[in-house]
C-alpha positions as CSV (number, residue, x, y, z in Angstrom):
1,M,-21.4,-39.8,11.4
2,A,-19.5,-42.6,13.1
3,L,-16.6,-41.6,15.5
4,Q,-13.2,-42.4,14.2
5,F,-10.4,-42.6,16.8
6,I,-7.0,-41.4,15.7
7,V,-4.1,-43.4,16.9
8,Q,-0.9,-41.5,17.5
9,N,2.2,-42.9,15.8
10,P,5.2,-43.8,18.0
11,S,7.1,-40.9,16.5
12,G,4.3,-38.4,17.4
13,I,1.5,-36.7,15.5
14,G,2.5,-36.2,11.8
15,I,1.3,-33.8,9.2
16,T,-1.4,-36.2,7.9
17,D,-2.7,-36.8,11.4
18,R,-3.0,-33.1,12.1
19,R,-4.9,-32.6,8.8
20,T,-7.3,-35.3,9.8
21,I,-7.8,-33.9,13.3
22,R,-8.5,-30.4,11.9
23,S,-10.9,-31.9,9.4
24,H,-12.9,-33.6,12.1
25,V,-13.0,-30.5,14.3
26,M,-14.0,-28.1,11.6
27,R,-16.6,-30.6,10.2
28,G,-18.4,-30.5,13.5
29,K,-17.9,-26.8,14.3
30,N,-19.2,-25.6,10.9
31,A,-22.0,-28.1,10.4
32,G,-25.0,-26.4,8.9
33,K,-23.3,-23.0,8.7
34,P,-23.0,-21.3,5.3
35,R,-19.4,-20.8,4.3
36,Q,-18.5,-17.2,3.5
37,S,-15.7,-16.7,1.0
38,T,-12.7,-14.7,2.3
39,K,-10.8,-14.7,-1.0
40,K,-12.1,-11.3,-2.0
41,N,-11.1,-9.4,1.1
42,V,-7.8,-11.1,1.3
43,T,-7.1,-10.1,-2.3
44,E,-8.1,-6.5,-1.5
45,V,-5.6,-6.2,1.2
46,R,-2.9,-7.5,-1.1
47,R,-3.8,-5.2,-3.9
48,I,-3.6,-2.1,-1.7
49,L,-0.3,-3.1,-0.2
50,Y,1.3,-3.8,-3.6
51,A,0.9,-0.5,-5.4
52,P,1.7,-0.3,-9.2
53,R,5.3,0.9,-8.4
54,S,5.9,-2.4,-6.6
55,T,4.7,-4.8,-9.3
56,S,7.9,-6.8,-9.2
57,V,7.1,-8.0,-5.7
58,M,5.6,-11.4,-5.5
59,P,4.0,-12.1,-2.1
60,R,4.8,-15.6,-1.0
61,Q,2.1,-18.2,-0.6
62,V,0.6,-18.5,2.9
63,F,-0.2,-22.0,4.1
64,W,-3.0,-22.5,6.6
65,S,-0.5,-24.5,8.7
66,D,1.5,-21.3,9.3
67,L,-0.9,-20.0,11.9
68,C,-3.6,-22.7,12.0
69,L,-3.0,-23.7,15.6
70,T,-2.8,-20.1,16.8
71,S,-5.0,-18.9,19.6
72,F,-5.8,-15.2,19.4
73,P,-6.8,-13.1,22.4
74,Q,-10.4,-13.0,21.0
75,E,-12.3,-15.5,18.9
76,L,-12.4,-14.4,15.2
77,D,-14.8,-15.1,12.5
78,S,-13.5,-16.8,9.3
79,E,-13.1,-13.5,7.4
80,S,-11.1,-11.8,10.2
81,T,-8.9,-14.9,10.6
82,A,-8.1,-14.9,6.9
83,L,-7.2,-11.2,6.9
84,M,-5.1,-11.6,10.0
85,H,-3.1,-14.5,8.4
86,R,-2.7,-12.7,5.1
87,W,-1.7,-9.4,6.9
88,F,1.2,-11.0,8.7
89,F,2.9,-12.1,5.5
90,D,1.9,-9.3,3.1
91,I,3.1,-6.5,5.4
92,S,6.3,-8.4,6.0
93,D,6.9,-8.6,2.2
94,A,6.0,-4.9,1.8
95,L,8.5,-3.8,4.5
96,F,11.2,-6.3,3.6
97,P,11.0,-6.8,-0.2
98,P,11.7,-10.4,-1.1
99,Q,13.8,-9.4,-4.1
100,F,16.3,-7.6,-1.8
101,C,15.9,-9.3,1.6
102,T,16.2,-12.7,3.1
103,K,13.0,-14.1,4.5
104,F,11.9,-12.4,7.7
105,D,10.5,-15.0,10.0
106,I,7.4,-13.1,11.0
107,I,6.1,-16.1,13.0
108,K,9.0,-15.8,15.5
109,S,8.9,-12.0,15.6
110,I,7.9,-9.7,18.4
111,W,4.9,-8.6,16.3
112,V,3.2,-12.0,16.2
113,N,4.0,-12.5,19.9
114,C,2.4,-9.1,20.7
115,I,-0.7,-9.9,18.7
116,L,-1.1,-13.3,20.5
117,A,-0.3,-12.0,24.0
118,D,-1.6,-8.4,23.9
119,E,-5.2,-7.6,23.3
120,A,-4.6,-3.9,22.5
121,Y,-2.1,-4.7,19.7
122,F,-4.5,-7.4,18.5
123,H,-7.4,-5.0,18.1
124,S,-5.3,-2.2,16.5
125,T,-3.9,-4.7,13.9
126,L,-7.5,-5.8,13.0
127,A,-8.5,-2.1,12.8
128,I,-5.7,-1.5,10.3
129,S,-6.4,-4.6,8.1
130,A,-10.2,-3.8,8.2
131,S,-9.4,-0.2,7.0
132,Y,-7.7,-1.6,3.9
133,V,-10.9,-3.4,3.0
134,D,-12.9,-0.3,3.7
135,F,-10.7,1.7,1.3
136,F,-10.8,-0.8,-1.5
137,Q,-14.6,-1.0,-1.3
138,R,-14.6,2.8,-1.5
139,K,-16.6,3.2,1.7
140,S,-17.1,6.9,2.5
141,A,-17.2,6.2,6.2
142,I,-15.2,4.0,8.5
143,S,-16.9,0.7,8.9
144,S,-18.4,-0.5,12.2
145,K,-15.9,-3.3,12.4
146,T,-13.0,-0.9,12.1
147,L,-14.5,1.5,14.6
148,H,-15.1,-1.4,17.0
149,H,-11.5,-2.6,16.9
150,I,-9.9,0.8,17.1
151,S,-12.1,1.9,20.0
152,Q,-11.2,-1.3,21.8
153,A,-7.5,-0.7,21.1
154,Y,-7.6,2.8,22.5
155,A,-9.4,1.7,25.6
156,L,-6.9,-1.1,26.3
157,V,-3.9,1.1,25.5
158,N,-5.1,3.7,28.0
159,I,-5.4,1.0,30.7
160,K,-1.9,-0.3,29.9
161,L,-0.3,3.2,30.0
162,S,-1.8,3.8,33.4
163,G,-0.5,0.6,34.9
164,P,2.9,-0.9,35.9
165,S,3.7,-2.0,32.3
166,S,3.4,1.5,30.8
167,V,6.8,1.3,29.1
168,S,6.9,-2.4,28.4
169,D,7.6,-3.8,24.9
170,S,3.9,-4.6,24.4
171,A,3.0,-1.0,25.4
172,I,5.5,0.5,22.9
173,A,4.2,-1.9,20.2
174,A,0.6,-1.0,20.9
175,V,1.3,2.8,20.6
176,V,3.3,2.2,17.4
177,S,0.2,0.4,15.9
178,L,-2.0,3.4,16.8
179,A,0.3,5.7,15.0
180,I,0.3,3.5,12.0
181,Y,-3.5,3.4,12.0
182,Q,-3.5,7.2,11.9
183,Q,-1.1,7.2,9.0
184,V,-3.4,4.8,7.1
185,H,-6.3,7.3,7.7
186,H,-4.3,10.3,6.5
187,Q,-4.0,11.9,10.0
188,P,-0.2,12.4,10.4
189,A,-0.8,15.2,13.0
190,T,-2.5,12.7,15.3
191,G,0.2,10.1,14.5
192,L,2.8,12.7,15.6
193,I,1.0,13.0,19.0
194,H,1.4,9.2,19.4
195,L,5.1,9.5,18.3
196,H,5.7,12.1,21.1
197,G,4.2,9.6,23.5
198,L,6.5,6.9,22.2
199,Y,9.5,9.2,22.6
200,R,8.7,9.8,26.3
201,M,8.2,6.0,26.8
202,I,11.5,5.2,25.2
203,Q,13.3,7.8,27.2
204,L,11.9,6.2,30.4
205,R,13.2,2.9,29.1
206,G,16.8,4.4,29.0
207,G,16.8,5.8,25.5
208,I,16.7,4.6,21.9
209,A,20.2,3.2,22.0
210,R,19.3,0.9,24.9
211,L,16.1,-0.2,23.2
212,M,18.0,-1.0,20.0
213,H,20.4,-3.2,22.1
214,E,17.4,-4.9,23.8
215,D,15.2,-5.4,20.8
216,R,16.3,-4.1,17.5
217,A,13.1,-5.1,15.6
218,L,11.0,-3.2,18.1
219,A,13.2,-0.1,18.2
220,L,13.3,0.3,14.4
221,K,9.5,0.9,14.3
222,P,9.5,4.2,16.2
223,L,12.5,5.3,14.2
224,R,10.8,4.6,11.0
225,L,7.7,6.4,12.2
226,D,9.9,9.4,13.2
227,V,11.3,9.9,9.7
228,E,8.0,9.2,7.9
229,L,6.1,11.7,10.1
230,A,8.8,14.3,9.7
231,I,8.4,14.1,5.9
232,Q,4.6,14.2,6.1
233,N,4.3,17.0,8.7
234,G,7.5,18.9,7.8
235,T,8.5,18.7,11.5
236,P,12.0,17.9,12.9
237,T,12.7,14.4,13.8
238,L,12.4,13.6,17.6
239,F,15.4,11.2,17.6
240,S,18.7,12.6,16.5
241,A,20.7,10.7,13.9
242,N,23.8,11.0,16.2
243,D,21.9,9.4,19.1
244,V,20.6,6.4,17.0
245,P,23.0,3.5,16.7
246,I,22.1,2.5,13.2
247,H,24.6,1.5,10.6
248,P,23.9,1.6,6.8
249,V,24.8,-1.3,4.5
250,L,26.5,0.1,1.4
251,C,28.7,-1.2,-1.3
252,D,32.1,0.1,-2.4
253,L,31.8,2.6,-5.2
254,D,33.6,2.6,-8.5
255,I,31.9,5.6,-10.1
256,N,32.4,6.1,-13.8
257,S,29.5,8.4,-14.2
258,E,30.5,12.0,-15.0
259,Q,26.9,13.1,-14.4
260,L,26.6,12.1,-10.8
261,P,27.0,15.2,-8.4
262,R,29.8,14.6,-5.9
263,I,27.5,15.2,-3.0
264,P,28.2,12.7,-0.1
265,L,24.5,11.9,0.4
266,M,24.0,11.4,-3.4
267,L,27.0,9.1,-3.5
268,D,25.6,7.0,-0.6
269,L,22.2,6.8,-2.3
270,F,23.9,5.7,-5.5
271,S,25.9,3.1,-3.5
272,F,22.7,1.7,-1.9
273,S,20.9,1.5,-5.3
274,K,23.9,-0.2,-6.8
275,L,23.9,-2.7,-4.0
276,L,20.2,-3.5,-4.4
277,N,20.7,-3.9,-8.1
278,Q,23.4,-6.5,-7.4
279,V,21.3,-8.3,-4.8
280,E,18.4,-8.5,-7.2
281,R,20.6,-10.1,-9.9
282,C,22.3,-12.5,-7.4
283,P,19.8,-13.8,-4.7
284,R,22.6,-15.3,-2.6
285,L,23.6,-11.7,-1.7
286,K,20.3,-10.8,-0.2
287,L,20.3,-8.5,2.8
288,D,19.2,-9.2,6.4
289,P,15.8,-7.5,6.7
290,L,16.8,-5.4,9.7
291,D,20.0,-4.4,8.1
292,Y,18.0,-3.2,5.0
293,T,15.6,-1.3,7.3
294,E,18.5,0.3,9.2
295,T,20.0,1.5,6.0
296,L,16.8,3.2,4.9
297,I,16.4,4.9,8.2
298,S,20.0,6.0,8.3
299,L,19.8,7.6,4.9
300,L,16.4,9.3,5.7
301,Y,17.7,10.8,8.9
302,R,20.7,12.2,7.1
303,L,18.6,13.7,4.3
304,L,16.2,15.2,6.8
305,E,19.0,16.9,8.6
306,V,19.8,19.0,5.5
307,S,16.4,19.1,3.8
308,S,13.7,19.7,6.5
309,L,10.6,20.7,4.5
310,K,9.7,23.7,6.7
311,K,13.1,25.2,7.4
312,P,13.4,28.9,6.5
313,S,16.3,28.0,4.1
314,K,14.8,25.9,1.4
315,P,16.6,22.8,0.4
316,G,17.7,22.6,-3.3
317,V,15.8,20.5,-5.8
318,T,18.5,17.8,-5.7
319,Y,18.0,17.1,-2.0
320,L,14.2,17.1,-2.4
321,A,14.6,14.6,-5.3
322,M,16.8,12.4,-3.1
323,L,13.9,12.4,-0.5
324,A,11.5,11.5,-3.4
325,F,13.9,8.6,-4.3
326,M,13.7,7.3,-0.8
327,M,9.9,7.4,-0.8
328,T,10.0,4.7,-3.6
329,L,11.6,2.4,-1.1
330,L,8.8,2.8,1.5
331,P,5.5,0.9,1.1
332,E,2.3,2.8,0.4
333,Y,-0.2,2.6,3.2
334,T,-2.6,5.3,2.4
335,R,-5.9,5.4,0.4
336,D,-5.0,7.7,-2.5
337,G,-1.3,7.4,-2.8
338,S,-0.5,11.0,-1.7
339,I,1.8,10.1,1.2
340,C,3.7,13.3,1.3
341,P,1.9,16.3,-0.3
342,L,4.3,18.7,1.5
343,L,7.2,17.2,-0.4
344,S,5.2,17.2,-3.6
345,D,4.5,21.0,-3.2
346,R,8.1,21.8,-2.4
347,L,9.4,19.9,-5.3
348,E,7.0,21.7,-7.7
349,N,7.9,25.1,-6.3
350,T,11.6,24.5,-6.2
351,M,11.7,23.0,-9.7
352,A,9.9,26.0,-11.1
353,S,12.6,28.3,-9.7
354,E,15.6,26.1,-10.6
355,L,14.6,24.9,-14.1
356,L,17.0,27.3,-15.8
357,Y,20.1,25.5,-14.5
358,S,22.0,23.8,-17.3
359,D,22.4,20.3,-15.8
360,L,20.0,18.5,-18.1
361,P,21.0,14.9,-17.1
362,L,20.4,15.7,-13.5
363,L,17.1,17.5,-14.3
364,L,15.8,14.4,-16.2
365,W,16.6,12.1,-13.2
366,V,14.8,14.6,-10.9
367,L,11.7,14.6,-13.2
368,F,11.5,10.8,-13.4
369,I,12.1,10.1,-9.7
370,S,9.6,12.8,-8.7
371,G,7.0,11.5,-11.2
372,M,7.3,7.9,-10.0
373,S,7.0,8.8,-6.3
374,V,5.3,12.0,-5.1
375,L,4.1,14.0,-8.1
376,N,0.6,13.2,-9.4
377,L,0.2,13.5,-13.1
378,K,-3.4,14.6,-12.7
379,N,-2.3,17.6,-10.6
380,H,1.0,18.3,-12.3
381,H,0.2,18.7,-16.0
382,W,3.6,20.3,-16.7
383,L,5.6,17.1,-15.9
384,L,5.0,15.1,-19.0
385,P,5.8,17.9,-21.5
386,L,8.9,18.8,-19.5
387,I,10.1,15.1,-19.6
388,A,9.5,15.0,-23.4
389,D,11.3,18.3,-23.9
390,T,14.3,17.2,-21.8
391,C,14.6,13.9,-23.6
392,E,14.5,15.6,-26.9
393,R,17.2,18.1,-25.9
394,L,19.4,15.2,-24.7
395,K,18.5,13.2,-27.9
396,L,17.2,10.2,-25.9
397,N,14.5,8.6,-27.9
398,D,14.8,4.9,-26.9
399,W,13.8,3.5,-23.5
400,A,16.8,1.2,-23.1
401,V,19.2,4.1,-23.8
402,L,17.3,6.4,-21.6
403,Q,17.3,4.0,-18.7
404,R,21.1,3.5,-19.0
405,H,21.3,7.3,-18.8
406,L,19.1,7.4,-15.6
407,S,21.1,4.6,-14.0
408,Q,24.1,6.9,-13.8
409,F,22.1,8.3,-10.8
410,P,20.5,6.4,-8.0
411,W,18.2,4.0,-9.8
412,I,16.8,0.6,-8.7
413,F,15.8,-1.4,-11.7
414,A,13.5,-3.7,-9.8
415,L,11.4,-0.8,-8.6
416,H,11.9,1.9,-11.2
417,E,12.1,0.2,-14.6
418,A,8.4,-0.5,-15.0
419,P,6.9,2.8,-13.7
420,G,9.8,4.8,-15.4
421,Q,8.9,3.3,-18.8
422,R,5.2,4.0,-18.2
423,L,6.1,7.7,-17.5
424,W,8.3,7.9,-20.6
425,E,5.7,6.3,-22.8
426,A,3.0,8.7,-21.4
427,S,5.3,11.7,-22.2
428,R,5.9,10.5,-25.8
429,E,2.2,9.9,-26.3
430,R,1.3,13.4,-25.0
431,S,4.0,14.9,-27.1
432,T,2.8,13.2,-30.3
433,H,-0.8,14.2,-29.5
434,H,0.3,17.8,-29.0
435,N,2.3,17.9,-32.2
436,K,-0.7,16.5,-34.2
437,N,-3.0,19.2,-32.8
438,S,-0.4,21.9,-33.6
439,D,-0.2,20.6,-37.2
440,M,-3.9,20.7,-37.5
441,D,-4.1,24.2,-36.2
442,Q,-1.5,25.3,-38.7
443,S,-3.3,23.7,-41.6
444,R,-6.6,25.6,-40.9
């Protein structure tokens, strides 16, 4: 192949020139090598991040130019490079849903900076993304690639923590990523150990308020881990809601619903859901991604103060259902969808003891929210018959009417309409099947 020199334009290298340069470089670098398709693994990561309850989320297209000139701490094969590129944007869309939030510029964020400048964070991120592929391929054991990256991450984090940069931004980010890895692998107790380490590191930095002032995006990660692990382990949060300078974004309420309990937290959840419904209908009202995250964290801290899952005094079913509602706003990272079995068990036990109360509209909302978030229909066979019975008692036999009824409580159409309708249809189908069997038994 003859050499072709590229002459730079007076105005600098343009898009076409860059494409030509890359074409020449890759043509020589990959000469004679078989090309391995990365489409399958990239799709696997996307499918796991976007669970059925988030079907309305459309991940934005990633262009190769987004990170094509990036130099990672270690040379990657084509498959890992594609996963890394896709990971940046899919996880951003999962944390900051595009239908509610303005675009989060992940390229300029601290997280991309950490992955480019810090080898420990680089390896832990690759371990997480490789784990998703392992899960989707139903591998019974952790793959050698995942083990390689996570072992490298642990070794490098230990070196970092024993050196002069033990409480640096990159050190905090690296420990955050280790905690997330443990959550992905259903080991919240180990994640809690990492969180305790994070808490001590942040205290040495001057506290969470100071970190929020210095780097808001970084500080929100440990806070989010704090509330998520408190729900998963049933432990108290390490950071106090009073010590955390977070401010929720809520809309003014004009409540016409006679069904909505006048509980301050319920009113705030209703306010937030109303705001998200407005934003989804009017894109120009979209929220700043970090404001959105602060609101989630603020509401979760307040809920956990009154409904800790292992307190001697059990929280009522309404508070547990509010926690279940908040879980629908958190992305699903785990393999089988059971992100909070403790909350699931408490909801089931509390519902069983409180089903005699006469507030049927509230009960119906509790059943739908619980069924869409933390209750598994395979393990909770009583849920569908109870939904069908409650709908019948309230004379609700049309989905549009039923959804208007549910929207008198905290209800986010973009997230809850599709799974809610599936739950309703499943309850009707089961009820019809049960009635047919009963008729057949009577005719014998």
